PAPADO-923381 format. One record per atom (N, C-alpha, C): y, z, x; residue in three letters. Coordinates in steps of 0.001 Angstrom, whole numbers, padded with zeros to 6 digits, always signed. Each point is the difference from the previous one (the first is absolute). Last residue first. Layout:
YZXALA...
END
This chain:
-013416+230001-130268UNK+000016+001352+000113UNK-001183+000627+000663UNK+002691-004906+000195UNK-001211+000743-000018UNK+000436+001319-000023UNK+003720-003263-001664UNK-000493+000782+001241UNK-001324+000305-000455UNK+002038-004583-002069UNK-000059+001522-000424UNK-000653+000806+001535UNK+003201-004573-000487UNK-001384+000545+000173UNK+000229+001505-000075UNK+003235-004194-000809UNK+000189+001576-000298UNK-001480+000582+000000UNK+000022-004741+000899UNK+001580+000444+000372UNK+000118+001526-000252UNK-004374-001865-000945UNK+000335-000109+001602UNK+001533+000274+000142UNK-003623+001346-003841UNK+001321-000606-000071UNK+000330+000027+001717UNK-004038+000982-003881UNK-000014-000392+001651UNK+001511-000678+000244UNK-002210+001128-004341UNK+001078+000900+000369UNK+000416-000146+001460UNK-002720-002926-004550UNK+000114+000542+001697UNK+001602+000659+000179UNK-001603-002353-004100UNK+000031+001640+000024UNK-000029+000354+001422UNK-000022-004742-001627UNK+001015+000665-000873UNK-000105+001538+000523UNK-002823-003067+002026UNK+001338-000379+000273UNK+001105+000569-000628UNK-004860+000942-000659UNK+000476+000234+001361UNK+001464-000078+000250UNK-001875-001598-003910UNK-000051+001460-000028UNK+000583+000562+001474UNK-001324-004456-000476UNK+001272+000144-000795UNK+000239+001514-000080UNK-003807-001325+001891UNK+001112-000380+000945UNK+001054+000241-000885UNK-003715+000674-002429UNK-000007+001036+001180UNK+001258-000420+001005UNK-001153-002682-003748UNK+000703+001108-000354UNK+000086+001182+000980UNK-001910-004364+000782UNK+001274-000177-000032UNK+000633+001477-000376UNK-004674-000295-000215UNK+000444+000032+001510UNK+001548+000072-000142UNK-001960-000795-003961UNK-000204+001578+000444UNK+000438+000165+001427UNK-000023-004564-002049UNK+001035+001006-000465UNK-000161+001374+000524UNK-001660-004568+002607UNK-000543+001262-000917UNK+001113+000853-000532UNK+000660-003709+002936UNK-000237-000656-001386UNK-000668+001264-000784UNK+000944+000532+004645UNK+001222-000061-000957UNK+000029-000518-001111UNK-003727+000179+003286UNK+000327+001272-000827UNK+001189+000040-000761UNK-002485-004677+000546UNK+000651+000997+001088UNK+000121+001203-000984UNK-003989-003629-000580UNK+001446+000579-000472UNK+000415+000921+000849UNK-004532-002881-000491UNK+001013+000027+001095UNK+001292+000123-000771UNK-005296+000603-000643UNK+001190+000376-000856UNK+001080+000328+000863UNK-005308-002287+000371UNK+001057+000435+000459UNK+001080+000303-001002UNK-005576-000351+001019UNK+000847-000114-000858UNK+001461+000347+000596UNK-005449-000904+001682UNK+001362+000275+000246UNK+000837-000330-000976UNK-005420+001182+000936UNK+000620-000804-000611UNK+001572+000568+000095UNK-003892+000828+003741UNK+000693+000404-001124UNK+000872-001049-000701UNK-002954+000019+004482UNK-000520-000313-001639UNK+000762+000538-001034UNK+001179-000170+004929UNK-000548+000997-000392UNK-000902+000005-001295UNK+003145-003364+001093UNK-001013-000106+001036UNK-001235+001133+000140UNK+004179+000120-002877UNK-001005-001015-000346UNK-001224-000319+000789UNK+003569+002911+001426UNK-000846+000650-001140UNK-000838-001098-000575UNK+002795-001371+003388UNK-001002+000867+000497UNK-000758+000824-001054UNK+003314-002952-001076UNK-000828-000723+000649UNK-001293+000878+000342UNK+004074+001755-001807UNK-000931-000705-001276UNK-001246-000585+000896UNK+003416+002003+002843UNK-000684+000926-000752UNK-001343-000650-001123UNK+001830-003053+003957UNK+000621+000649-000952UNK-001211+000880-000601UNK-000790-002944+003772UNK+000361+001582+000170UNK+000776+000602-000959UNK-001233-004679-000044UNK-001274+000482+000137UNK+000188+001598+000171UNK+003284-002849-003027UNK-000171-000093+001460UNK-001413+000877+000015UNK+002600-000874-004135UNK-001430-000425+000203UNK-000357+000026+001606UNK+003098+003502-002882UNK-000067-001296+000555UNK-001363-000421+000121UNK+002003+004538-001609UNK-000699-000893-000784UNK+000023-001608+000395UNK+001684+003594+002894UNK-000770+000697-000961UNK-000749-001137-000863UNK+002850-001344+003289UNK-000767+001102+000754UNK-001028+000650-001008UNK+003038-003375-001605UNK-000824-000435+001118UNK-000805+001086+000490UNK+003187+000598-003643UNK-000762-001215-000376UNK-000926-000490+001235UNK+002135+004484+000378UNK-000819-000363-001539UNK-000441-001124-000137UNK+002967+000633+003830UNK-001271+000822+000123UNK-000966-000105-001352UNK+004299-002168-000095UNK-000941-000597+000781UNK-001249+000829+000204UNK+002463+001288-004032UNK+000492-000999+000665UNK-001061-000512+000945UNK+001319+003301-004207UNK-001295-000631+000343UNK+000278-001219+000989UNK+002735+004790-000261UNK+000069-001163-000702UNK-001414-000834+000753UNK+000615+004645+000642UNK+001159-000225-001248UNK-000063-001264-000489UNK-004431+002197+001657UNK+001170-000428+000694UNK+000896-000388-001081UNK-005053+000638+000199UNK+000813+001209-000203UNK+001137-000154+000664UNK-003338-003641-001887UNK+000725+000390+000785UNK+000570+001278-000268UNK-004983-001991-001460UNK+001488+000158-000551UNK+001005+000455+001156UNK-005524-001667-001756UNK+000874+000178+001232UNK+001374+000074-000582UNK-005252+000938-002093UNK+001309-000653-000222UNK+000900+000509+001308UNK-005578-000544-000636UNK+001149+000702+000442UNK+001206-000613-000232UNK-005606+000309-001414UNK+001287-000747-000171UNK+001235+000948+000515UNK-004648+001617+000085UNK-000043-001384+000149UNK+001149-000799+000317UNK-001345+005573+000467UNK+000692-001062-000618UNK-000320-001319+000453UNK-001659+004087+001597UNK-000810-000548-000961UNK+000649-000999-000773UNK+001297+002912+004033UNK+000331+000426-001200UNK-000653-000739-001348UNK-000461-000602+004957UNK-000682+001016-000417UNK+000312+000446-001441UNK+002069-003566+002067UNK-001359-000308+000185UNK-000790+001253-000660UNK+004489+000452+000785UNK+000014-000756-001141UNK-001691-000394+000014UNK+001374+002445+003658UNK+000103+001027-001286UNK-000302-000977-001128UNK+000604-002359+004026UNK-001651+000665+000045UNK+000108+000911-001575UNK+004019-002360+001006UNK-001092-000723-000249UNK-001352+000702-000157UNK+003845+002270+001498UNK+000018-000127-001332UNK-001095-000977-000459UNK+000659+000519+004709UNK-000575+001218-000841UNK-000016-000088-001463UNK+002288-003471+002205UNK-001377+000085+000591UNK-000760+001161-000795UNK+005013-000994-000133UNK-001127-000542-001031UNK-001352+000366+000231UNK+004156+003005+002198UNK-000555-001473-000149UNK-000980-000121-001090UNK+003679+003598+001610UNK-000873-000186-001036UNK-000398-001358-000243UNK+002972+001811+003597UNK-001311+000496+000103UNK-000866-000296-001094UNK+004307-003344+001297UNK-000399+001427-000210UNK-001433+000383+000027UNK+001501-004701-002358UNK+000434+000566+001378UNK-000226+001603-000138UNK-001040-002382-003648UNK+000015-001273+000876UNK+000221+000829+001358UNK-002204+002891-003844UNK+001212-000532+000363UNK-000324-001074+000872UNK-002676+002590-004402UNK+000028-000193+001643UNK+001336-000635+000206UNK-002955+002578-004737UNK+001384-000265+000918UNK-000218-000247+001525UNK-002968+000403-005317UNK+000226+000339+001468UNK+001242-000798+000441UNK-003165+001628-004705UNK+001389-000608+000456UNK+000036+000508+001330UNK-003343+001198-002926UNK-000028-001294+000416UNK+001090-000754+000405UNK-000422+004491-001690UNK-000986+000217+001217UNK-000240-001624+000303UNK+004298+002495-002197UNK-000895-001092-000482UNK-000932-000437+001209UNK+002964+003892+000473UNK+000210-000304-001453UNK-000833-001152-000623UNK-000531+001248+004489UNK-000362+001387-000812UNK+000548-000437-001520UNK+001224-003135+003328UNK-001689-000133-000207UNK-000353+001209-000861UNK+004565-000095+000991UNK-000300-001313-000520UNK-001414-000119-000363UNK+001720+003431+002964UNK+000201+000313-001569UNK-000344-001254-000972UNK-000541-000691+004484UNK-000722+000948-000155UNK+000127+000560-001556UNK+002919-002979+002086UNK-001342-000587-000096UNK-000923+001007-000554UNK+004406+001572+001116UNK-000110-001086-001336UNK-001278-000536-000294UNK+000712+002511+004060UNK+000016+000859-001210UNK-000198-000637-001251UNK+000469-002485+003884UNK-001343+000586-000280UNK-000033+001017-001020UNK+004185-001892+001172UNK-000899-001167-000610UNK-001447+000684-000257UNK+003109+002616+002200UNK+000412-000172-001258UNK-000890-000848-000723UNK-000540+000565+004572UNK-000499+001167-000740UNK+000513+000048-001729UNK+001227-003671+003148UNK-001356+000015-000141UNK-000383+001216-000905UNK+004242-001416+001888UNK-000148+000202-001414UNK-001567+000090-000303UNK+001637-000893+004433UNK+000906+000958-000587UNK-000208+000398-001361UNK-002206-003249+003361UNK-000749+001229-000711UNK+000955+001053-000632UNK+000117-004312+003007UNK+000383+001266+000607UNK-000383+001130-000967UNK-000763-004376-001653UNK-000883+000184+001544UNK+000580+001281+000475UNK+000265-001116-005250UNK+000624+000113+001111UNK-000814+000192+001422UNK-000294-001478-005942UNK-000327+000847+001030UNK+001014-000209+001274UNK-001083-002190-004725UNK+000490-000605+001304UNK-000376+000796+001078UNK-003010-000279-004688UNK+001574+000575+000497UNK+000202-000696+001352UNK-003764-001235-004120UNK+000435-000200+001309UNK+001486+000588+000265UNK-004357+001202-003525UNK+001479-000304+000122UNK+000155-000280+001493UNK-004369-000410-003678UNK+000301+000421+001563UNK+001562-000565+000012UNK-004155+001391-004167UNK+001317-000549+000485UNK+000138+000299+001367UNK-004620-000621-003252UNK+000873+000651+000815UNK+001483-000532+000143UNK-003839+000094-004182UNK+000551-000727+001083UNK+001196+000472+000594UNK-002625+001713-003806UNK-000858-000104+001199UNK+000570-000878+001230UNK+002070+000612-004472UNK-000273+001421+000556UNK-000834-000063+001479UNK+002826-004455-001487UNK-000918+000845-000708UNK-000136+001081+001010UNK+004196-003263-000846UNK-000632+000524+001037UNK-001064+001023-000796UNK+003480-002454-002323UNK-001429-000541+000201UNK-000771+000666+001038UNK+004656+001101-001089UNK-001038+000580-000795UNK-001250-000726-000060UNK+003567+000442+003985UNK-000336-000666-000891UNK-001193+000695-000860UNK+003430+003010+002236UNK-000656-000910+000462UNK-000837-000887-001227UNK+003086+003801-000270UNK+000502-001275-000092UNK-000860-000961+000644UNK-000795+004596-000066UNK+000222-000138-001205UNK+000403-001618-000232UNK-000792+001790+004345UNK-001431-000053-000670UNK+000364-000311-001623UNK+003739+000379+003167UNK-001013-001077+000313UNK-001076-000130-001031UNK+003180+003681-000456UNK+000507-001360-000449UNK-001088-001175+000386UNK-001144+004378+001191UNK-000018-000113-001649UNK+000566-001567-000211UNK+000525+001473+004310UNK-001449-000308-000193UNK-000114-000156-001488UNK+004426+001161+001525UNK-000588-001417+000341UNK-001292-000405-000057UNK+001432+004438-001270UNK+000680-001098-000791UNK-000463-001257+000482UNK-001523+003531+002695UNK-000584-000136-001280UNK+000695-001053-001001UNK+002199+000600+004301UNK-001449-000620+000003UNK-000849+000089-001203UNK+004299+002129-000054UNK+000127-001545+000299UNK-001347-000575-000004UNK+000256+004535-000182UNK+000332-000602-001182UNK+000126-001566+000020UNK-000630+002760+003922UNK-001352-000191-000854UNK+000345-000654-001236UNK+003304-001601+003573UNK-000531+001491-000407UNK-001121-000185-000611UNK+001769-003787+001909UNK+000688+000976+000758UNK-000266+001396-000564UNK-000558-005535-000444UNK-000828+000976+000198UNK+000476+001145+000756UNK+002822-003778-001146UNK-000966-000011-000929UNK-000712+001152+000090UNK+004360+000260+002748UNK-000836-001032-000228UNK-000990+000372-001328UNK+005026+001869+000437UNK-001079+000278+000609UNK-001108-000981-000318UNK+005734+000427-000268UNK-001221-000123-000806UNK-001271-000118+000760UNK+005081+001666+001223UNK-001173-000776+000644UNK-001162+000090-000898UNK+005700+000498-000230UNK-001315+000579-000524UNK-000886-001006+000543UNK+005252+000752+001006UNK-001020-000962+000275UNK-001318+000651-000205UNK+005796+001071-000867UNK-001455+000391-000001UNK-000763-001368+000020UNK+004576-000396+000618UNK-000132+001344-000100UNK-001005+000679+000021UNK+001251-004641+002485UNK-000367+000531-000915UNK+000189+001537-000260UNK+001770-002611+003760UNK-000490-001004-000972UNK-000469+000265-001125UNK+001658+002332+004042UNK+000995+000012-001139UNK-000550-000945-001202UNK-001928+000404+004744UNK-000204+001388-000824UNK+000814+000119-001407UNK-002088-003399+003875UNK+000958-000400-001197UNK+000166+001342-001042UNK-002890-000298+003951UNK+001214-000853+000388UNK+001189-000185-000983UNK-004145+002606-000745UNK+000688+000738+000899UNK+001123-000861+000713UNK-002524-001748-003609UNK+000873+001353-000295UNK+000711+000442+000954UNK-003261-003326+001067UNK+001140-000539-000738UNK+000932+001040-000309UNK-004030+001298+001494UNK+000856-000516+001153UNK+001221-000624-000539UNK-003356+001716-002968UNK+000744+001097+000855UNK+001027-000570+001040UNK-002665-002872-002508UNK+001185+000591-000856UNK+000619+001094+000726UNK-003646-002291+002256UNK+000914-000888-000189UNK+001196+000472-001073UNK-004049+002696+000672UNK+000772-000243+001329UNK+001204-001023-000128UNK-002948+000367-003623UNK+000640+001145+000061UNK+000978-000029+001077UNK-003060-003315-000430UNK+001196-000192-000885UNK+000832+001334+000070UNK-003919-000258+002564UNK+001155-000947+000387UNK+000991+000004-000721UNK-003607+002482-001610UNK+000626+000789+001175UNK+001279-001097+000577UNK-003117-001818-003135UNK+001000+001113-000768UNK+000890+000594+001201UNK-003400-003145+001519UNK+001165-000520-000591UNK+000880+001036-000610UNK-003805+001714+001890UNK+000770-000611+001085UNK+001171-000723-000759UNK-002257+003531-003153UNK-000638-000559+001303UNK+001427-000873+000754UNK-001253+002795-004664UNK+000917+000374+001062UNK-000222-000686+001223UNK-001980-002399-004464UNK-000139+001186+000467UNK+000974+000192+001320UNK+000294-003457-003173UNK-001303+000373-000371UNK-000087+001542+000435UNK+004717-002720-000484UNK-001039-000201+000914UNK-001040+000968-000791UNK+004665-000985-001214UNK-001144-000633-000832UNK-001216-000053+000872UNK+004815+003016-000092UNK-001020-000550+000591UNK-001141-000644-000744UNK+005099+000944-001082UNK-000994+000371-000340UNK-001054-000912+000690UNK+005277+002312+000139UNK-000966-001057+000534UNK-001384+000388-000345UNK+005272+000949-002029UNK-001453+000281+000148UNK-000731-000795+000591UNK+005510+001522-000277UNK-001197-000937+000407UNK-001378+000549-000037UNK+005512+000996-001096UNK-001308+000629-000043UNK-000839-001154+000018UNK+004122-001434+000057UNK+000333+001398+000808UNK-001397+000648+000036UNK+002232-005397-000599UNK-001247+000976-000521UNK+000287+000978+000934UNK+002610-003936+000074UNK+000465+001306-000389UNK-001046+000987-000423UNK-000271-004489+002356UNK-000187+000002-001480UNK+000871+001148-000642UNK-001162-000253+004588UNK+001172-000814-000283UNK+000164-000180-001508UNK-003620+002159+001782UNK+001071+000908+000080UNK+001511-000827-000376UNK-004223-002390-000220UNK+000115+000816-001236UNK+001074+001227+000282UNK-000977-003317+003278UNK+000308-000754-000953UNK+000283+001221-001316UNK-001917+001580+003926UNK+001477-000618+000354UNK+000710-000636-001369UNK-004791+001002+000234UNK+000984+001528-000070UNK+001305-000404+000094UNK-003114-003621+000139UNK+000327+000452-001318UNK+000777+001361+000055UNK-001165-001651+004251UNK+000823-001166-000652UNK+000377+000391-001391UNK-003307+002437+002395UNK+001398+000296+000430UNK+001116-000886-000772UNK-004630-000408-000759UNK+000553+001220-000726UNK+001402+000232+000511UNK-001445-005190-000158UNK-000562+001344+000671UNK+000240+001141-000612UNK+000117-004715-002872UNK+000742+000898+001125UNK-000693+001042+000391UNK-001650-004935-001580UNK-000067+001372-000629UNK+000819+000922+000950UNK-000288-005850-000775UNK-000123+001060+000844UNK+000262+001446-001029UNK-001193-005140-000485UNK+000085+001086-000770UNK-000066+001255+000687UNK-000263-004485+002006UNK+001110+000133-000729UNK+000151+001019-001021UNK-003634-001080+003421UNK-000071-000747-001176UNK+001180+000107-000957UNK-000116+002458+004085UNK-000141-001486+000308UNK-000359-000811-001213UNK+000521+004382-000452UNK+001285-000342+000196UNK-000083-001462+000454UNK-003930+002431-000911UNK+000730-000272-001193UNK+001281-000701+000439UNK-002722+001470+003387UNK-000705-001094-000455UNK+000883-000383-001214UNK+001526+003862+002198UNK+000329-001328+000850UNK-000808-001207-000534UNK-000909+004270-001931UNK+001478-000441-000223UNK+000374-001164+000700UNK-004283+001731+000669UNK+000268-000686-001311UNK+001289-000245-000146UNK-000890+002088+003759UNK-000558-001287+000098UNK+000148-000409-001320UNK+001572+004180+000622UNK+000905-000979+000507UNK-000619-001352+000017UNK-000680+004451-003178UNK-000838-001008+000663UNK+000921-001169+000686UNK+001091+003367-003432UNK+000005+000618+001331UNK-000658-000783+001069UNK+002886-001270-004643UNK-001149-000018+000730UNK-000224+000616+001269UNK+003475+000596-004756UNK-000193-000328+001295UNK-001452+000021+000480UNK+003600-000278-004676UNK-001364-000008+000657UNK+000241-000177+001335UNK+003408+001918-004309UNK-000440-000592+001118UNK-001426-000083+000452UNK+003865+001541-004057UNK-001569+000050+000404UNK-000048-000921+000891UNK+003914+000416-002604UNK+000115+001484+000887UNK-001534-000107+000619UNK+001311-003158-003393UNK+000793-000317+001376UNK-000040+001253+000870UNK-002038+000395-004375UNK-000515-001013+000827UNK+000688-000425+000995UNK-000183+005155-001649UNK+000560-001321-000359UNK-000522-001089+000850UNK-003136+004234-001235UNK+001030-000382+001013UNK+000729-001312-000429UNK-003689+002302-002497UNK+000706+001035+000701UNK+001227-000266+000769UNK-003376-003065-002207UNK+000403+000934-001099UNK+000800+000979+000482UNK-001511-003169+003003UNK+001091-000388-000310UNK+000331+000914-001481UNK-004025+000306+002608UNK+001088+000848+000698UNK+001124-000461-000759UNK-003784-002274-001540UNK-000151+001485-000010UNK+001175+000674+000387UNK-000337-004521+000910UNK+000135+000115-001500UNK+000048+001459-000221UNK-001380-001074+004256UNK+001709-000120-000176UNK+000388+000319-001356UNK-004642-000171+001148UNK+000656+000953+000594UNK+001469+000170-000241UNK-002327-004029-000994UNK-000501+001099-000920UNK+000862+001339+000245UNK+000334-003728+003251UNK+001028-000137-001476UNK-000379+001048-000975UNK-002565-000203+004159UNK+001341+000692+000076UNK+000853-000320-001289UNK-004328-001464+000013UNK+000095+001468+000151UNK+001115+000542+000149UNK-000550-004650+000001UNK-000146+000455-001173UNK+000114+001611-000101UNK-000174-002853+004022UNK+001264+000805-000490UNK-000099+000299-001472UNK-003319-002793+002297UNK-000344+001416-000099UNK+001426+000779-000225UNK-000092-004722+000257UNK-000769+000248-001343UNK-000252+001399+000174UNK+002107-002014+003591UNK+000806+000026-000875UNK-000644+000595-001340UNK-000895+001307+005159UNK-000766-000879-001125UNK+000914+000032-001103UNK+001078+002369+004073UNK+000172-001477+000064UNK-000539-000934-001147UNK+001254+005685+000501UNK-000898-001168-000119UNK+000557-001365+000198UNK+001077+005969+000801UNK+000304-001358-000179UNK-001234-000890-000087UNK+000999+005000+000420UNK-000317-000691+001235UNK+000467-001493-000067UNK+003015+003239-003006UNK-001571-000296+000251UNK-000377-000671+001279UNK+004208+002901-002857UNK-000233-000513+001250UNK-001835-000182-000019UNK+004787+000512-003395UNK-001165-000085-000194UNK-000742-000446+001533UNK+004847+002474-001892UNK-000584-000951+000894UNK-001454+000184+000145UNK+004274+001331-003593UNK-001413+000073+000505UNK-000375-001092+000771UNK+004991+002794-001788UNK-001014-000948+000064UNK-001347+000173+000522UNK+004986+002017-002098UNK-001235+000315+000208UNK-000729-001361+000122UNK+004426+000405-001601UNK+000152+000655+001425UNK-001510+000360+000507UNK+000809-001704-004383UNK+000475-000896+000865UNK+000038+000443+001284UNK-003166+002033-003780UNK+001228+000122+000581UNK+000358-001083+000794UNK-003502-000062-004483UNK+000276+000096+001405UNK+001242+000120+000776UNK-001207+001839-004901UNK+000378-001164+000393UNK-000067+000046+001550UNK-003046+003680-002032UNK+001476-000434-000364UNK+000178-001231+000765UNK-003824+002778+000609UNK-000174-000943-001302UNK+001277-000707-000142UNK-000496+003531+003202UNK-000545-001369+000380UNK-000003-001000-000932UNK+001280+004678-000711UNK+001115-000917+000181UNK-000692-001404+000501UNK-002673+003930-000720UNK+000295-000808-001237UNK+000748-001072+000410UNK-002844+001639+004105UNK+000839+000444-000957UNK+000470-000910-001082UNK-004895+000740+002625UNK+001345-001037-000198UNK+000990+000611-000923UNK-003184+003027+003074UNK-000191-000714-001335UNK+001202-000849-000133UNK-001537+001606+005007UNK+000675+000384-001238UNK-000240-000772-001071UNK-003663+000626+004094UNK+001038-000790-000466UNK+000747+000655-001322UNK-003311+002152+004332UNK-000003-000243-001377UNK+001297-000800-000354UNK-002633-000476+004502UNK+001051+000709-000432UNK+000047-000171-001703UNK-003187-001553+003744UNK-000267+000442-001296UNK+000908+000769-000655UNK+000421-002192+004396UNK-000240-000963-000869UNK-000424+000462-001450UNK+003475+002178+003802UNK-001357+000096-000281UNK-000264-000972-001252UNK+003837-001201+003533UNK-000183+000760-001263UNK-001462-000016-000403UNK+002594-002049+003831UNK-001245+000490+000056UNK-000224+000812-001172UNK+004184-001945+000324UNK-000988-000947+000074UNK-001226+000227+000411UNK+003353+003454-000379UNK-000013-000939-001282UNK-001274-001055+000208UNK+000856+002930+003653UNK-000661+000642-000839UNK-000085-001002-001328UNK+002645-001874+003467UNK-001541+000124+000231UNK-000761+000843-000963UNK+005033-000596-000255UNK-000672-001106-000196UNK-001636+000328+000130UNK+003429+003324+000922UNK-000627-000072-001257UNK-001056-001303-000406UNK+003047+001153+004100UNK-000647+001395-000408UNK-000887-000304-001033UNK+002499-003706+001591UNK-000803+000558+001119UNK-000903+001039-000596UNK+003561-001659-002758UNK-001272-000773+000131UNK-001231+000318+000915UNK+004474+002394-000281UNK-001033+000165-000972UNK-001291-000682-000091UNK+003084-000900+003291UNK-000343+001436+000236UNK-001051+000327-001221UNK+002645-003990-000252UNK-001339-000128+001078UNK-000469+001199+000165UNK+003717-000178-002741UNK-001326-000518-000801UNK-000977-000209+001013UNK+004017+001807+001632UNK-000572+000924-000890UNK-001216-000591-000802UNK+002567-002605+003114UNK-000789+000935+000922UNK-000679+001090-001189UNK+001392-005161-001344UNK+000498+001346+000173UNK-000812+000895+000739UNK+000544-005529-000094UNK-000891+000984-000257UNK+000836+001351+000271UNK+002592-004350-001429UNK-000923+000279+000960UNK-000599+001470-000291UNK+001225-003953-003617UNK+000470+001213+000836UNK-000685+000569+000875UNK-000961-004942-001377UNK+000173+001161-000656UNK+000670+001056+000985UNK-000380-005833-000710UNK+000021+001245+000760UNK+000095+001236-000819UNK-002930-004871-000656UNK+001331+000462-000086UNK+000061+001255+000762UNK-003098-004589-001447UNK+000205+001061+001026UNK+001431+000512-000218UNK-002968-002386-003836UNK+001196-000358+000809UNK+000273+001163+000682UNK-004027-002178-003295UNK+000460+001142+000904UNK+001160-000694+000940UNK-003156-001533-003735UNK+001468-000247-000135UNK+000761+000864+001028UNK-005369-001516-001541UNK+001088+000841+000524UNK+001055-000646+000061UNK-003620-000522-004084UNK+000302-000578+001543UNK+001181+000938+000511UNK-003247+001890-003763UNK+001139-000613+000290UNK+000189-000573+001279UNK-003780+001430-004201UNK+000156+000011+001488UNK+001255-000803+000492UNK-001312+002346-004801UNK+000264-001289+000503UNK+000322+000258+001546UNK
END
C-alpha cells in the first residue's frame, strides 16, 4: 500500500565532526562500488519474525497512472514476507510526479521525508531498496539525498543499507532475461519477435549496462530486441534488424517497472510516432504485452534479493583494501 505523507519537520542532533570525517573518507567508494561484486547469501535469521527496529524504504521513479501501481502492489506483497507492514514505506524520486499526486490529494513522500519519519519511529537499521532498472541518474540522485540527510542527522540510524537497482551484475542480468522470456505470453509463436522498450538516459550513464542486457537478450532469443526512449539505443536501428529477421509479427512490451505513460503512449499508443505505429507502417502485425516488470515474479525476486543481502552500509562503510 502506498501511504500518504504524514511528514512533520523536526530537529535532530547537530552533525558531529567524527561522522563528517568518516563520511568524507568512505562515502565515495561505497557509492561507486563495483557493479559485479558478489552478493552474500541470505542468512537463516531472515526467515524470523521482522524486527521492530528494522525498516524498508522502497524507492521508485514513480507513476501518476493509478492502474500502473499494480506493479508496486505486487512488489510490496513480496517484501512484506520479510518486513513488518508499518516498517515499510514508499518514496518516489520524480518531483514532477510527486507534485501531480499531491495535487490530487494522494501525496507520496520524498526520500528525505520518509527518512525522517522512519527515524522518528525508532527504526535503527534501515534498508533502502532502489526499484530503478539500472544505476543511472535517478539512482544517483537517491544516493545523494540519503548521504546528505545522514550528514545532517548522524544519529538518525545505526545502519542504512542501500539495495542496488535491477541490473547490477551478470547474475541480475541473466535472472532478469530468464524471467522475461519465461513469463512472456504463451501465445507468442516461435517466429514472432519481441521488442522491449527501456527508458534510457540522454547523459548515457547506464547505456553500457543496457547495451550488455540487449546483447545477452538477443543471444538467448534471436528474435528478442531492446531499445530505449532516451539515450543511444534508439528504436530506428532495431527496425532495420526486425526487417532482416524475417518476423512478420512483433510483440511490444515495456522494460520498465510500471506500464505507465511511456508504455501506453510511446510504445503502444495510436500516435504517429509511437513504436506500434512505426512498426505497422513498415508492414508488421503488432501485438502488445503492456505489463510492468513489477508484475513479473522473477523480476521481483531480484529486487527482493538485493534488499535482503546488500552489505552497502552508509553508516559503517567498509574501507577499500
